C-alpha positions as CSV (number, residue, x, y, z in Angstrom):
1,M,-20.8,2.9,9.5
2,R,-18.8,2.8,6.3
3,A,-16.5,-0.1,5.3
4,I,-12.9,0.5,6.3
5,I,-9.8,-0.9,4.5
6,Y,-6.8,-1.6,6.7
7,N,-3.1,-1.5,5.9
8,A,-1.9,-5.0,5.1
9,P,0.5,-6.1,7.9
10,L,2.8,-7.5,5.3
11,F,6.2,-6.7,3.7
12,N,6.4,-5.8,0.0
13,I,3.3,-3.5,0.2
14,Y,3.8,0.2,-0.4
15,N,1.9,2.8,1.6
16,N,-0.5,3.3,-1.3
17,G,-1.5,-0.4,-1.3
18,S,0.4,-1.5,-4.4
19,S,2.8,-4.4,-4.1
20,C,6.4,-4.8,-5.0
21,P,6.8,-8.1,-6.8
22,G,10.6,-7.9,-7.0
23,N,11.6,-10.7,-9.4
24,H,8.6,-12.8,-8.5
25,K,6.5,-13.7,-11.5
26,Y,2.8,-13.7,-10.8
27,P,0.6,-16.3,-12.6
28,Q,-1.8,-15.2,-15.4
29,K,-4.8,-16.7,-13.8
30,L,-6.4,-14.2,-11.4
31,E,-7.5,-16.9,-8.9
32,E,-3.9,-18.1,-8.6
33,I,-2.4,-14.7,-7.6
34,P,-3.2,-14.7,-3.8
35,K,-1.5,-18.0,-3.2
36,S,1.4,-16.9,-5.4
37,F,1.7,-13.6,-3.5
38,F,2.0,-15.4,-0.1
39,M,4.5,-17.9,-1.5
40,A,6.8,-15.1,-2.8
41,F,9.9,-14.0,-1.0
42,F,9.3,-10.9,1.2
43,S,11.8,-8.2,1.9
44,V,11.6,-4.9,3.8
45,A,12.1,-2.8,0.6
46,A,8.6,-1.5,0.4
47,S,8.2,0.6,3.5
48,P,6.9,-1.8,6.2
49,A,6.2,1.0,8.7
50,Q,2.7,1.8,10.1
51,R,1.3,-1.7,9.5
52,S,0.9,-2.7,13.1
53,K,-0.3,-0.7,16.1
54,K,1.8,-2.7,18.5
55,Y,5.0,-2.5,16.3
56,P,4.5,0.5,14.1
57,E,8.2,0.6,13.0
58,H,9.1,-3.1,13.4
59,L,6.9,-5.3,11.3
60,L,9.4,-8.2,11.6
61,K,8.9,-8.2,15.4
62,L,5.2,-8.5,14.9
63,W,5.6,-11.6,12.8
64,Q,8.1,-13.1,15.2
65,E,5.5,-12.7,17.9
66,L,2.8,-14.2,15.7
67,D,4.9,-17.2,14.6
68,G,2.9,-20.4,15.3
69,R,-0.4,-18.6,15.9
70,T,-3.5,-19.3,13.8
71,K,-5.3,-16.0,14.2
72,Y,-4.2,-12.4,13.6
73,P,-5.0,-9.9,16.4
74,M,-7.6,-7.8,14.6
75,D,-7.2,-4.9,17.1
76,D,-3.6,-4.5,15.8
77,L,-4.8,-3.5,12.3
78,V,-4.0,0.1,11.2
79,P,-6.8,1.8,9.2
80,F,-5.9,2.9,5.7
81,A,-9.0,4.5,4.2
82,R,-12.8,4.2,3.8
83,L,-13.7,1.9,0.8
84,E,-15.8,4.6,-0.8
85,D,-13.0,7.1,-0.5
86,V,-10.6,4.8,-2.3
87,F,-13.0,4.4,-5.2
88,N,-13.8,8.1,-5.3
89,K,-10.1,9.2,-5.2
90,L,-8.4,6.7,-7.5
91,P,-5.4,8.5,-8.8
92,A,-4.3,8.4,-12.5
93,D,-1.0,6.9,-11.4
94,P,-1.7,4.6,-8.4
95,V,1.8,3.3,-8.1
96,N,3.3,6.7,-7.4
97,T,0.5,8.2,-5.3
98,T,-0.2,7.9,-1.6
99,L,-3.8,8.2,-0.5
100,P,-4.5,10.2,2.7
101,V,-4.4,8.1,5.9
102,L,-7.8,7.6,7.4
103,D,-8.6,9.7,10.4
104,L,-11.2,7.8,12.5
105,E,-11.7,10.8,14.8
106,E,-13.3,12.5,11.8
107,E,-16.0,9.8,11.7
108,E,-17.4,10.6,15.1
């Protein structure tokens, strides 16, 4: 089985995986970026659809349900692509490109 990348069940992430920083200023040190990302203000500007199997059109409902929990329900993740496909099909302009959605039925 090949590694699968899943859509991040987060706001501010576009369908192609790039993020929308808005007016947030990321730090220069690479190791500080993940913490900075999660401390940033999130909005629904960057297409939050298809990030959750249970709430495909209502990501905010998902996070309201998860409030207070310590683990994310892994079966709720929506497949994005196979890792090798992402590296083999990197577009020249990744910000304005949407990669094809992974079809797990193809794999079988």
